[in-house]
N, CA, C and O atoms as a GROMACS GRO file, in nm:
protein
  592
    1MET      N    1   1.064  -1.411  -1.104
    1MET     CA    2   1.109  -1.310  -1.009
    1MET      C    3   1.018  -1.171  -1.105
    1MET      O    4   1.013  -1.153  -1.226
    2SER      N    5   0.959  -1.097  -0.998
    2SER     CA    6   0.913  -0.980  -1.036
    2SER      C    7   0.985  -0.863  -1.022
    2SER      O    8   1.079  -0.868  -0.941
    3ASN      N    9   0.962  -0.748  -1.086
    3ASN     CA   10   1.057  -0.637  -1.048
    3ASN      C   11   0.952  -0.532  -0.990
    3ASN      O   12   0.830  -0.531  -1.004
    4ILE      N   13   1.044  -0.438  -0.916
    4ILE     CA   14   0.977  -0.323  -0.837
    4ILE      C   15   1.037  -0.200  -0.920
    4ILE      O   16   1.147  -0.196  -0.975
    5LEU      N   17   0.940  -0.099  -0.918
    5LEU     CA   18   0.973   0.037  -0.978
    5LEU      C   19   0.963   0.142  -0.857
    5LEU      O   20   0.862   0.140  -0.787
    6ILE      N   21   1.056   0.225  -0.835
    6ILE     CA   22   1.053   0.334  -0.757
    6ILE      C   23   1.075   0.465  -0.836
    6ILE      O   24   1.169   0.470  -0.915
    7ILE      N   25   0.996   0.567  -0.819
    7ILE     CA   26   0.995   0.680  -0.888
    7ILE      C   27   1.033   0.810  -0.792
    7ILE      O   28   0.958   0.856  -0.706
    8LYS      N   29   1.157   0.857  -0.825
    8LYS     CA   30   1.178   0.979  -0.768
    8LYS      C   31   1.279   1.063  -0.844
    8LYS      O   32   1.395   1.029  -0.862
    9HIS      N   33   1.229   1.168  -0.884
    9HIS     CA   34   1.296   1.262  -0.984
    9HIS      C   35   1.384   1.359  -0.892
    9HIS      O   36   1.507   1.360  -0.893
   10GLY      N   37   1.297   1.445  -0.806
   10GLY     CA   38   1.349   1.527  -0.708
   10GLY      C   39   1.480   1.600  -0.716
   10GLY      O   40   1.546   1.600  -0.820
   11SER      N   41   1.513   1.655  -0.623
   11SER     CA   42   1.654   1.716  -0.596
   11SER      C   43   1.735   1.638  -0.509
   11SER      O   44   1.687   1.536  -0.459
   12LEU      N   45   1.870   1.680  -0.481
   12LEU     CA   46   1.957   1.609  -0.440
   12LEU      C   47   1.924   1.581  -0.282
   12LEU      O   48   1.952   1.474  -0.227
   13GLY      N   49   1.859   1.693  -0.213
   13GLY     CA   50   1.780   1.682  -0.076
   13GLY      C   51   1.693   1.544  -0.078
   13GLY      O   52   1.702   1.445  -0.006
   14ASP      N   53   1.611   1.573  -0.180
   14ASP     CA   54   1.505   1.452  -0.190
   14ASP      C   55   1.568   1.307  -0.194
   14ASP      O   56   1.521   1.212  -0.132
   15ILE      N   57   1.680   1.302  -0.276
   15ILE     CA   58   1.713   1.170  -0.312
   15ILE      C   59   1.805   1.130  -0.176
   15ILE      O   60   1.826   1.010  -0.165
   16VAL      N   61   1.855   1.210  -0.083
   16VAL     CA   62   1.915   1.180   0.028
   16VAL      C   63   1.791   1.143   0.123
   16VAL      O   64   1.796   1.040   0.190
   17GLN      N   65   1.697   1.215   0.128
   17GLN     CA   66   1.577   1.162   0.230
   17GLN      C   67   1.520   1.036   0.214
   17GLN      O   68   1.459   0.980   0.305
   18ILE      N   69   1.537   0.982   0.090
   18ILE     CA   70   1.463   0.839   0.049
   18ILE      C   71   1.543   0.732   0.096
   18ILE      O   72   1.494   0.620   0.106
   19SER      N   73   1.684   0.758   0.132
   19SER     CA   74   1.766   0.638   0.170
   19SER      C   75   1.717   0.541   0.267
   19SER      O   76   1.758   0.425   0.263
   20GLY      N   77   1.630   0.579   0.355
   20GLY     CA   78   1.566   0.497   0.448
   20GLY      C   79   1.441   0.430   0.398
   20GLY      O   80   1.410   0.320   0.443
   21VAL      N   81   1.374   0.486   0.313
   21VAL     CA   82   1.268   0.429   0.229
   21VAL      C   83   1.308   0.333   0.155
   21VAL      O   84   1.248   0.225   0.162
   22LEU      N   85   1.419   0.351   0.067
   22LEU     CA   86   1.496   0.263  -0.032
   22LEU      C   87   1.522   0.128   0.061
   22LEU      O   88   1.498   0.015   0.019
   23ARG      N   89   1.568   0.152   0.173
   23ARG     CA   90   1.620   0.023   0.262
   23ARG      C   91   1.507  -0.045   0.308
   23ARG      O   92   1.513  -0.167   0.322
   24ASP      N   93   1.379   0.033   0.339
   24ASP     CA   94   1.274  -0.053   0.390
   24ASP      C   95   1.202  -0.129   0.272
   24ASP      O   96   1.140  -0.233   0.294
   25ILE      N   97   1.211  -0.073   0.145
   25ILE     CA   98   1.150  -0.139   0.034
   25ILE      C   99   1.243  -0.279   0.015
   25ILE      O  100   1.203  -0.395   0.016
   26ARG      N  101   1.353  -0.237   0.002
   26ARG     CA  102   1.450  -0.347  -0.019
   26ARG      C  103   1.430  -0.480   0.078
   26ARG      O  104   1.418  -0.594   0.034
   27GLU      N  105   1.430  -0.447   0.213
   27GLU     CA  106   1.403  -0.541   0.297
   27GLU      C  107   1.281  -0.625   0.306
   27GLU      O  108   1.272  -0.733   0.365
   28ASN      N  109   1.168  -0.552   0.227
   28ASN     CA  110   1.033  -0.604   0.232
   28ASN      C  111   1.039  -0.680   0.108
   28ASN      O  112   0.951  -0.765   0.093
   29HIS      N  113   1.125  -0.666   0.014
   29HIS     CA  114   1.114  -0.725  -0.137
   29HIS      C  115   1.238  -0.796  -0.159
   29HIS      O  116   1.281  -0.780  -0.274
   30GLU      N  117   1.306  -0.867  -0.086
   30GLU     CA  118   1.438  -0.911  -0.075
   30GLU      C  119   1.458  -1.023  -0.211
   30GLU      O  120   1.565  -1.036  -0.270
   31ASP      N  121   1.358  -1.083  -0.238
   31ASP     CA  122   1.349  -1.168  -0.368
   31ASP      C  123   1.338  -1.089  -0.490
   31ASP      O  124   1.357  -1.145  -0.597
   32LYS      N  125   1.315  -0.990  -0.486
   32LYS     CA  126   1.268  -0.929  -0.624
   32LYS      C  127   1.392  -0.807  -0.670
   32LYS      O  128   1.467  -0.754  -0.588
   33LYS      N  129   1.392  -0.783  -0.802
   33LYS     CA  130   1.471  -0.687  -0.844
   33LYS      C  131   1.406  -0.542  -0.813
   33LYS      O  132   1.285  -0.523  -0.824
   34ILE      N  133   1.500  -0.441  -0.772
   34ILE     CA  134   1.433  -0.280  -0.759
   34ILE      C  135   1.502  -0.197  -0.851
   34ILE      O  136   1.623  -0.193  -0.873
   35PHE      N  137   1.417  -0.134  -0.899
   35PHE     CA  138   1.498  -0.003  -1.008
   35PHE      C  139   1.428   0.102  -0.956
   35PHE      O  140   1.321   0.096  -0.895
   36ILE      N  141   1.498   0.208  -0.984
   36ILE     CA  142   1.458   0.332  -0.969
   36ILE      C  143   1.434   0.439  -1.096
   36ILE      O  144   1.533   0.456  -1.168
   37LEU      N  145   1.342   0.495  -1.124
   37LEU     CA  146   1.340   0.580  -1.217
   37LEU      C  147   1.363   0.718  -1.187
   37LEU      O  148   1.275   0.770  -1.120
   38THR      N  149   1.467   0.793  -1.222
   38THR     CA  150   1.504   0.908  -1.174
   38THR      C  151   1.577   1.004  -1.296
   38THR      O  152   1.598   0.952  -1.405
   39THR      N  153   1.608   1.126  -1.276
   39THR     CA  154   1.674   1.216  -1.384
   39THR      C  155   1.831   1.205  -1.376
   39THR      O  156   1.895   1.178  -1.274
   40LEU      N  157   1.878   1.228  -1.490
   40LEU     CA  158   2.021   1.213  -1.516
   40LEU      C  159   2.109   1.265  -1.407
   40LEU      O  160   2.212   1.201  -1.390
   41PRO      N  161   2.090   1.368  -1.328
   41PRO     CA  162   2.205   1.414  -1.236
   41PRO      C  163   2.220   1.309  -1.111
   41PRO      O  164   2.322   1.308  -1.041
   42TYR      N  165   2.132   1.238  -1.092
   42TYR     CA  166   2.117   1.139  -0.980
   42TYR      C  167   2.171   0.998  -1.020
   42TYR      O  168   2.193   0.921  -0.927
   43VAL      N  169   2.192   0.961  -1.136
   43VAL     CA  170   2.228   0.827  -1.175
   43VAL      C  171   2.335   0.781  -1.118
   43VAL      O  172   2.330   0.671  -1.063
   44ASP      N  173   2.464   0.864  -1.120
   44ASP     CA  174   2.582   0.791  -1.044
   44ASP      C  175   2.530   0.772  -0.900
   44ASP      O  176   2.537   0.662  -0.847
   45LEU      N  177   2.489   0.860  -0.848
   45LEU     CA  178   2.486   0.841  -0.694
   45LEU      C  179   2.398   0.730  -0.654
   45LEU      O  180   2.431   0.646  -0.569
   46LEU      N  181   2.268   0.731  -0.728
   46LEU     CA  182   2.188   0.606  -0.702
   46LEU      C  183   2.246   0.454  -0.759
   46LEU      O  184   2.208   0.345  -0.718
   47SER      N  185   2.330   0.476  -0.849
   47SER     CA  186   2.380   0.350  -0.901
   47SER      C  187   2.482   0.268  -0.788
   47SER      O  188   2.515   0.150  -0.796
   48ARG      N  189   2.519   0.357  -0.689
   48ARG     CA  190   2.598   0.317  -0.580
   48ARG      C  191   2.515   0.256  -0.475
   48ARG      O  192   2.571   0.182  -0.395
   49CYS      N  193   2.388   0.279  -0.466
   49CYS     CA  194   2.291   0.253  -0.354
   49CYS      C  195   2.299   0.086  -0.344
   49CYS      O  196   2.278   0.008  -0.438
   50PRO      N  197   2.327   0.059  -0.239
   50PRO     CA  198   2.313  -0.116  -0.201
   50PRO      C  199   2.148  -0.174  -0.226
   50PRO      O  200   2.122  -0.292  -0.249
   51TYR      N  201   2.054  -0.074  -0.217
   51TYR     CA  202   1.934  -0.131  -0.199
   51TYR      C  203   1.858  -0.146  -0.338
   51TYR      O  204   1.749  -0.202  -0.348
   52LEU      N  205   1.930  -0.090  -0.446
   52LEU     CA  206   1.872  -0.106  -0.584
   52LEU      C  207   1.967  -0.185  -0.667
   52LEU      O  208   2.088  -0.205  -0.658
   53ASP      N  209   1.866  -0.228  -0.757
   53ASP     CA  210   1.941  -0.339  -0.854
   53ASP      C  211   1.973  -0.255  -0.986
   53ASP      O  212   2.059  -0.299  -1.062
   54GLY      N  213   1.912  -0.144  -1.015
   54GLY     CA  214   1.928  -0.057  -1.139
   54GLY      C  215   1.876   0.063  -1.129
   54GLY      O  216   1.776   0.081  -1.059
   55VAL      N  217   1.936   0.165  -1.199
   55VAL     CA  218   1.869   0.294  -1.243
   55VAL      C  219   1.822   0.326  -1.364
   55VAL      O  220   1.894   0.303  -1.461
   56LEU      N  221   1.717   0.374  -1.379
   56LEU     CA  222   1.659   0.416  -1.520
   56LEU      C  223   1.646   0.546  -1.520
   56LEU      O  224   1.607   0.602  -1.417
   57VAL      N  225   1.674   0.615  -1.631
   57VAL     CA  226   1.655   0.760  -1.663
   57VAL      C  227   1.550   0.808  -1.732
   57VAL      O  228   1.516   0.768  -1.843
   58ASP      N  229   1.495   0.898  -1.665
   58ASP     CA  230   1.364   0.976  -1.736
   58ASP      C  231   1.414   1.105  -1.766
   58ASP      O  232   1.456   1.175  -1.674
   59ARG      N  233   1.414   1.152  -1.900
   59ARG     CA  234   1.444   1.279  -1.929
   59ARG      C  235   1.357   1.381  -1.896
   59ARG      O  236   1.402   1.495  -1.889
   60ARG      N  237   1.230   1.359  -1.874
   60ARG     CA  238   1.129   1.439  -1.838
   60ARG      C  239   1.102   1.539  -1.931
   60ARG      O  240   1.091   1.658  -1.902
   61LEU      N  241   1.088   1.474  -2.077
   61LEU     CA  242   1.060   1.549  -2.183
   61LEU      C  243   0.919   1.600  -2.176
   61LEU      O  244   0.838   1.534  -2.110
   62PRO      N  245   0.877   1.714  -2.240
   62PRO     CA  246   0.733   1.740  -2.229
   62PRO      C  247   0.625   1.640  -2.282
   62PRO      O  248   0.652   1.575  -2.384
   63ARG      N  249   0.514   1.626  -2.225
   63ARG     CA  250   0.411   1.532  -2.259
   63ARG      C  251   0.354   1.539  -2.404
   63ARG      O  252   0.283   1.450  -2.451
   64TRP      N  253   0.386   1.642  -2.462
   64TRP     CA  254   0.345   1.645  -2.608
   64TRP      C  255   0.463   1.580  -2.689
   64TRP      O  256   0.445   1.571  -2.810
   65ASN      N  257   0.597   1.526  -2.630
   65ASN     CA  258   0.667   1.468  -2.708
   65ASN      C  259   0.634   1.319  -2.722
   65ASN      O  260   0.692   1.232  -2.657
   66PHE      N  261   0.551   1.299  -2.800
   66PHE     CA  262   0.491   1.143  -2.808
   66PHE      C  263   0.591   1.056  -2.818
   66PHE      O  264   0.587   0.962  -2.739
   67LEU      N  265   0.694   1.061  -2.905
   67LEU     CA  266   0.803   0.988  -2.947
   67LEU      C  267   0.874   0.948  -2.821
   67LEU      O  268   0.899   0.831  -2.793
   68TYR      N  269   0.907   1.053  -2.744
   68TYR     CA  270   0.972   1.015  -2.610
   68TYR      C  271   0.894   0.917  -2.520
   68TYR      O  272   0.941   0.819  -2.464
   69LEU      N  273   0.778   0.958  -2.517
   69LEU     CA  274   0.690   0.890  -2.428
   69LEU      C  275   0.657   0.724  -2.466
   69LEU      O  276   0.642   0.630  -2.387
   70PHE      N  277   0.652   0.726  -2.583
   70PHE     CA  278   0.649   0.600  -2.645
   70PHE      C  279   0.774   0.498  -2.616
   70PHE      O  280   0.760   0.381  -2.579
   71LYS      N  281   0.892   0.559  -2.639
   71LYS     CA  282   1.035   0.511  -2.618
   71LYS      C  283   1.014   0.472  -2.453
   71LYS      O  284   1.026   0.356  -2.415
   72LEU      N  285   0.979   0.588  -2.359
   72LEU     CA  286   0.984   0.547  -2.225
   72LEU      C  287   0.889   0.429  -2.190
   72LEU      O  288   0.923   0.342  -2.110
   73LYS      N  289   0.774   0.430  -2.250
   73LYS     CA  290   0.681   0.333  -2.215
   73LYS      C  291   0.739   0.206  -2.253
   73LYS      O  292   0.737   0.111  -2.175
   74LYS      N  293   0.790   0.199  -2.365
   74LYS     CA  294   0.858   0.066  -2.435
   74LYS      C  295   0.968  -0.003  -2.335
   74LYS      O  296   0.975  -0.123  -2.309
   75MET      N  297   1.054   0.107  -2.282
   75MET     CA  298   1.153   0.072  -2.190
   75MET      C  299   1.090   0.025  -2.070
   75MET      O  300   1.134  -0.083  -2.031
   76LEU      N  301   0.996   0.077  -2.002
   76LEU     CA  302   0.946   0.047  -1.867
   76LEU      C  303   0.868  -0.087  -1.902
   76LEU      O  304   0.885  -0.174  -1.817
   77ASP      N  305   0.790  -0.119  -2.002
   77ASP     CA  306   0.726  -0.236  -2.044
   77ASP      C  307   0.808  -0.364  -2.014
   77ASP      O  308   0.766  -0.464  -1.956
   78LYS      N  309   0.937  -0.342  -2.064
   78LYS     CA  310   1.031  -0.450  -2.059
   78LYS      C  311   1.065  -0.520  -1.936
   78LYS      O  312   1.104  -0.636  -1.925
   79PHE      N  313   1.044  -0.429  -1.840
   79PHE     CA  314   1.068  -0.488  -1.699
   79PHE      C  315   0.960  -0.554  -1.607
   79PHE      O  316   0.988  -0.613  -1.504
   80LYS      N  317   0.830  -0.537  -1.656
   80LYS     CA  318   0.717  -0.624  -1.642
   80LYS      C  319   0.709  -0.592  -1.469
   80LYS      O  320   0.702  -0.681  -1.385
   81PHE      N  321   0.710  -0.450  -1.440
   81PHE     CA  322   0.703  -0.415  -1.279
   81PHE      C  323   0.567  -0.449  -1.232
   81PHE      O  324   0.463  -0.404  -1.280
   82SER      N  325   0.577  -0.537  -1.129
   82SER     CA  326   0.457  -0.582  -1.061
   82SER      C  327   0.415  -0.471  -0.942
   82SER      O  328   0.302  -0.479  -0.895
   83HIS      N  329   0.485  -0.391  -0.903
   83HIS     CA  330   0.479  -0.271  -0.790
   83HIS      C  331   0.555  -0.160  -0.844
   83HIS      O  332   0.663  -0.166  -0.903
   84ALA      N  333   0.474  -0.039  -0.812
   84ALA     CA  334   0.537   0.070  -0.824
   84ALA      C  335   0.519   0.174  -0.713
   84ALA      O  336   0.408   0.207  -0.671
   85TYR      N  337   0.630   0.220  -0.670
   85TYR     CA  338   0.623   0.313  -0.548
   85TYR      C  339   0.659   0.458  -0.606
   85TYR      O  340   0.769   0.493  -0.650
   86ASP      N  341   0.546   0.531  -0.598
   86ASP     CA  342   0.568   0.693  -0.653
   86ASP      C  343   0.601   0.778  -0.559
   86ASP      O  344   0.520   0.854  -0.504
   87LEU      N  345   0.752   0.770  -0.530
   87LEU     CA  346   0.772   0.890  -0.414
   87LEU      C  347   0.773   1.027  -0.464
   87LEU      O  348   0.787   1.119  -0.382
   88GLN      N  349   0.758   1.056  -0.609
   88GLN     CA  350   0.772   1.185  -0.652
   88GLN      C  351   0.625   1.244  -0.643
   88GLN      O  352   0.613   1.363  -0.614
   89ASN      N  353   0.506   1.159  -0.668
   89ASN     CA  354   0.381   1.211  -0.614
   89ASN      C  355   0.348   1.326  -0.700
   89ASN      O  356   0.307   1.422  -0.635
   90SER      N  357   0.354   1.342  -0.828
   90SER     CA  358   0.340   1.472  -0.904
   90SER      C  359   0.244   1.429  -1.014
   90SER      O  360   0.201   1.320  -1.049
   91SER      N  361   0.226   1.552  -1.057
   91SER     CA  362   0.106   1.525  -1.209
   91SER      C  363   0.162   1.447  -1.304
   91SER      O  364   0.102   1.371  -1.380
   92ARG      N  365   0.308   1.472  -1.297
   92ARG     CA  366   0.386   1.385  -1.411
   92ARG      C  367   0.360   1.218  -1.397
   92ARG      O  368   0.322   1.138  -1.483
   93THR      N  369   0.389   1.201  -1.275
   93THR     CA  370   0.399   1.043  -1.236
   93THR      C  371   0.231   0.990  -1.220
   93THR      O  372   0.198   0.872  -1.231
   94SER      N  373   0.149   1.086  -1.196
   94SER     CA  374   0.008   1.047  -1.207
   94SER      C  375  -0.042   1.025  -1.373
   94SER      O  376  -0.129   0.946  -1.409
   95PHE      N  377   0.016   1.091  -1.437
   95PHE     CA  378   0.017   1.047  -1.591
   95PHE      C  379   0.076   0.941  -1.651
   95PHE      O  380   0.031   0.881  -1.748
   96TYR      N  381   0.188   0.916  -1.588
   96TYR     CA  382   0.276   0.799  -1.611
   96TYR      C  383   0.188   0.664  -1.574
   96TYR      O  384   0.175   0.563  -1.642
   97ARG      N  385   0.134   0.694  -1.447
   97ARG     CA  386   0.060   0.597  -1.398
   97ARG      C  387  -0.089   0.537  -1.503
   97ARG      O  388  -0.133   0.424  -1.524
   98LYS      N  389  -0.125   0.654  -1.542
   98LYS     CA  390  -0.249   0.646  -1.624
   98LYS      C  391  -0.233   0.580  -1.763
   98LYS      O  392  -0.307   0.494  -1.810
   99TYR      N  393  -0.107   0.643  -1.829
   99TYR     CA  394  -0.056   0.610  -1.975
   99TYR      C  395   0.038   0.528  -1.991
   99TYR      O  396   0.042   0.467  -2.098
  100LEU      N  397   0.135   0.506  -1.893
  100LEU     CA  398   0.268   0.422  -1.928
  100LEU      C  399   0.283   0.318  -1.861
  100LEU      O  400   0.334   0.219  -1.914
  101LEU      N  401   0.239   0.317  -1.721
  101LEU     CA  402   0.273   0.192  -1.623
  101LEU      C  403   0.143   0.144  -1.607
  101LEU      O  404   0.054   0.216  -1.562
  102LYS      N  405   0.119   0.004  -1.645
  102LYS     CA  406   0.023  -0.059  -1.607
  102LYS      C  407   0.037  -0.169  -1.506
  102LYS      O  408   0.004  -0.286  -1.525
  103THR      N  409   0.092  -0.117  -1.391
  103THR     CA  410   0.146  -0.229  -1.269
  103THR      C  411   0.027  -0.241  -1.185
  103THR      O  412  -0.050  -0.152  -1.152
  104PRO      N  413   0.024  -0.380  -1.152
  104PRO     CA  414  -0.101  -0.420  -1.062
  104PRO      C  415  -0.107  -0.346  -0.935
  104PRO      O  416  -0.216  -0.308  -0.893
  105LYS      N  417   0.007  -0.321  -0.868
  105LYS     CA  418   0.009  -0.263  -0.736
  105LYS      C  419   0.071  -0.116  -0.749
  105LYS      O  420   0.193  -0.117  -0.769
  106TRP      N  421   0.012   0.009  -0.742
  106TRP     CA  422   0.080   0.138  -0.732
  106TRP      C  423   0.063   0.219  -0.604
  106TRP      O  424  -0.046   0.252  -0.556
  107SER      N  425   0.184   0.247  -0.554
  107SER     CA  426   0.157   0.305  -0.429
  107SER      C  427   0.193   0.467  -0.448
  107SER      O  428   0.296   0.505  -0.505
  108SER      N  429   0.114   0.536  -0.402
  108SER     CA  430   0.155   0.702  -0.430
  108SER      C  431   0.057   0.770  -0.311
  108SER      O  432  -0.014   0.703  -0.236
  109THR      N  433   0.066   0.894  -0.309
  109THR     CA  434  -0.050   0.965  -0.212
  109THR      C  435  -0.151   0.950  -0.251
  109THR      O  436  -0.228   0.936  -0.156
  110ASP      N  437  -0.215   0.943  -0.372
  110ASP     CA  438  -0.343   0.903  -0.408
  110ASP      C  439  -0.394   0.776  -0.354
  110ASP      O  440  -0.509   0.766  -0.310
  111THR      N  441  -0.311   0.682  -0.358
  111THR     CA  442  -0.370   0.553  -0.318
  111THR      C  443  -0.366   0.550  -0.160
  111THR      O  444  -0.449   0.484  -0.097
  112THR      N  445  -0.275   0.618  -0.105
  112THR     CA  446  -0.280   0.653   0.040
  112THR      C  447  -0.370   0.716   0.129
  112THR      O  448  -0.389   0.685   0.246
  113LEU      N  449  -0.427   0.810   0.064
  113LEU     CA  450  -0.546   0.886   0.142
  113LEU      C  451  -0.660   0.813   0.171
  113LEU      O  452  -0.714   0.735   0.093
  114GLU      N  453  -0.698   0.838   0.286
  114GLU     CA  454  -0.811   0.765   0.359
  114GLU      C  455  -0.945   0.839   0.275
  114GLU      O  456  -0.929   0.943   0.212
  115LYS      N  457  -1.053   0.784   0.283
  115LYS     CA  458  -1.161   0.808   0.219
  115LYS      C  459  -1.194   0.947   0.295
  115LYS      O  460  -1.192   0.961   0.417
  116GLY      N  461  -1.222   1.045   0.200
  116GLY     CA  462  -1.280   1.185   0.242
  116GLY      C  463  -1.145   1.254   0.274
  116GLY      O  464  -1.160   1.376   0.273
  117GLN      N  465  -1.026   1.217   0.299
  117GLN     CA  466  -0.896   1.288   0.312
  117GLN      C  467  -0.863   1.354   0.180
  117GLN      O  468  -0.878   1.305   0.068
  118LYS      N  469  -0.805   1.494   0.215
  118LYS     CA  470  -0.781   1.586   0.104
  118LYS      C  471  -0.609   1.566   0.101
  118LYS      O  472  -0.543   1.544   0.203
  119LYS      N  473  -0.559   1.578  -0.023
  119LYS     CA  474  -0.419   1.573  -0.031
  119LYS      C  475  -0.348   1.698   0.042
  119LYS      O  476  -0.241   1.698   0.102
  120LYS      N  477  -0.425   1.788   0.023
  120LYS     CA  478  -0.372   1.921   0.108
  120LYS      C  479  -0.354   1.895   0.255
  120LYS      O  480  -0.258   1.937   0.319
  121ASP      N  481  -0.458   1.819   0.307
  121ASP     CA  482  -0.415   1.789   0.485
  121ASP      C  483  -0.325   1.667   0.480
  121ASP      O  484  -0.266   1.646   0.587
  122PHE      N  485  -0.303   1.592   0.394
  122PHE     CA  486  -0.214   1.487   0.394
  122PHE      C  487  -0.061   1.557   0.397
  122PHE      O  488   0.032   1.512   0.464
  123ASP      N  489  -0.054   1.677   0.312
  123ASP     CA  490   0.055   1.745   0.292
  123ASP      C  491   0.111   1.806   0.421
  123ASP      O  492   0.230   1.827   0.442
  124ASN      N  493   0.006   1.834   0.508
  124ASN     CA  494   0.068   1.889   0.644
  124ASN      C  495   0.156   1.809   0.700
  124ASN      O  496   0.234   1.863   0.778
  125GLU      N  497   0.167   1.688   0.683
  125GLU     CA  498   0.247   1.585   0.762
  125GLU      C  499   0.382   1.632   0.693
  125GLU      O  500   0.387   1.693   0.586
  126SER      N  501   0.504   1.590   0.778
  126SER     CA  502   0.645   1.596   0.733
  126SER      C  503   0.663   1.510   0.594
  126SER      O  504   0.576   1.430   0.559
  127VAL      N  505   0.757   1.529   0.534
  127VAL     CA  506   0.780   1.433   0.389
  127VAL      C  507   0.818   1.291   0.442
  127VAL      O  508   0.754   1.196   0.396
  128LEU      N  509   0.905   1.271   0.526
  128LEU     CA  510   0.920   1.153   0.586
  128LEU      C  511   0.802   1.068   0.649
  128LEU      O  512   0.780   0.948   0.632
  129GLU      N  513   0.737   1.153   0.719
  129GLU     CA  514   0.619   1.089   0.762
  129GLU      C  515   0.511   1.052   0.684
  129GLU      O  516   0.437   0.960   0.718
  130ARG      N  517   0.494   1.125   0.569
  130ARG     CA  518   0.418   1.069   0.448
  130ARG      C  519   0.446   0.954   0.386
  130ARG      O  520   0.368   0.868   0.346
  131PHE      N  521   0.595   0.961   0.378
  131PHE     CA  522   0.655   0.824   0.310
  131PHE      C  523   0.620   0.704   0.405
  131PHE      O  524   0.575   0.600   0.355
  132LYS      N  525   0.641   0.715   0.540
  132LYS     CA  526   0.616   0.606   0.628
  132LYS      C  527   0.441   0.581   0.614
  132LYS      O  528   0.407   0.464   0.626
  133ILE      N  529   0.366   0.650   0.596
  133ILE     CA  530   0.244   0.644   0.583
  133ILE      C  531   0.214   0.558   0.478
  133ILE      O  532   0.142   0.459   0.489
  134GLN      N  533   0.282   0.605   0.351
  134GLN     CA  534   0.248   0.567   0.217
  134GLN      C  535   0.318   0.406   0.203
  134GLN      O  536   0.278   0.326   0.119
  135LEU      N  537   0.416   0.381   0.287
  135LEU     CA  538   0.479   0.258   0.268
  135LEU      C  539   0.388   0.138   0.364
  135LEU      O  540   0.356   0.026   0.325
  136GLU      N  541   0.358   0.195   0.491
  136GLU     CA  542   0.273   0.113   0.555
  136GLU      C  543   0.110   0.077   0.495
  136GLU      O  544   0.039  -0.020   0.521
  137LYS      N  545   0.088   0.177   0.419
  137LYS     CA  546  -0.044   0.125   0.344
  137LYS      C  547  -0.021   0.037   0.258
  137LYS      O  548  -0.104  -0.048   0.226
  138SER      N  549   0.109   0.046   0.204
  138SER     CA  550   0.123  -0.081   0.103
  138SER      C  551   0.208  -0.195   0.169
  138SER      O  552   0.288  -0.266   0.107
  139ASN      N  553   0.184  -0.202   0.293
  139ASN     CA  554   0.221  -0.328   0.356
  139ASN      C  555   0.370  -0.375   0.363
  139ASN      O  556   0.413  -0.491   0.371
  140ILE      N  557   0.449  -0.237   0.359
  140ILE     CA  558   0.564  -0.242   0.395
  140ILE      C  559   0.606  -0.201   0.553
  140ILE      O  560   0.563  -0.102   0.611
  141LYS      N  561   0.689  -0.289   0.603
  141LYS     CA  562   0.737  -0.256   0.736
  141LYS      C  563   0.835  -0.170   0.735
  141LYS      O  564   0.932  -0.182   0.660
  142THR      N  565   0.819  -0.064   0.824
  142THR     CA  566   0.916   0.062   0.831
  142THR      C  567   1.002   0.069   0.937
  142THR      O  568   0.966   0.097   1.051
  143LYS      N  569   1.126   0.044   0.900
  143LYS     CA  570   1.217   0.066   1.028
  143LYS      C  571   1.318   0.181   1.007
  143LYS      O  572   1.374   0.234   1.102
  144TYR      N  573   1.339   0.217   0.880
  144TYR     CA  574   1.432   0.314   0.819
  144TYR      C  575   1.384   0.443   0.775
  144TYR      O  576   1.454   0.544   0.787
  145VAL      N  577   1.249   0.448   0.716
  145VAL     CA  578   1.200   0.569   0.658
  145VAL      C  579   1.222   0.693   0.729
  145VAL      O  580   1.241   0.795   0.663
  146LEU      N  581   1.222   0.698   0.854
  146LEU     CA  582   1.222   0.820   0.947
  146LEU      C  583   1.370   0.848   0.972
  146LEU      O  584   1.396   0.952   1.032
  147LYS      N  585   1.490   0.754   0.926
  147LYS     CA  586   1.613   0.764   0.958
  147LYS      C  587   1.696   0.772   0.834
  147LYS      O  588   1.782   0.685   0.817
  148PRO      N  589   1.681   0.864   0.747
  148PRO     CA  590   1.757   0.854   0.623
  148PRO      C  591   1.928   0.874   0.660
  148PRO      O  592   2.012   0.869   0.570
   0.00000   0.00000   0.00000
């Protein structure tokens, strides 16, 4: 069995918005364990989410804190993630992709953009519409993403 990682640090509103995304990912990966990497304020809320199997905490310490990054990488490596869905789409998560997470399949804004499309243009879409496009580009059937 392979594991799936979802990354979303965000605010409470961001966490609420992804409930449909989490359900779509779960329904498309029923045979896999799904974990979310988030920050401490959202652990209790996300621990109750029926679409997740576990919550991992990212303290989001500075990137120059090599000891923290080493421990985070070591924790993430234990799960042997086959897919990562980056719903945060930040410079931090791009850094994680490059240096901490070597998953075969990574889904983010960067992997979603069409050839020649600029992130600035993609960002003109609503957040939920961007998630829908991102999931569909990752071969996820979307039924709930627009209905958090």
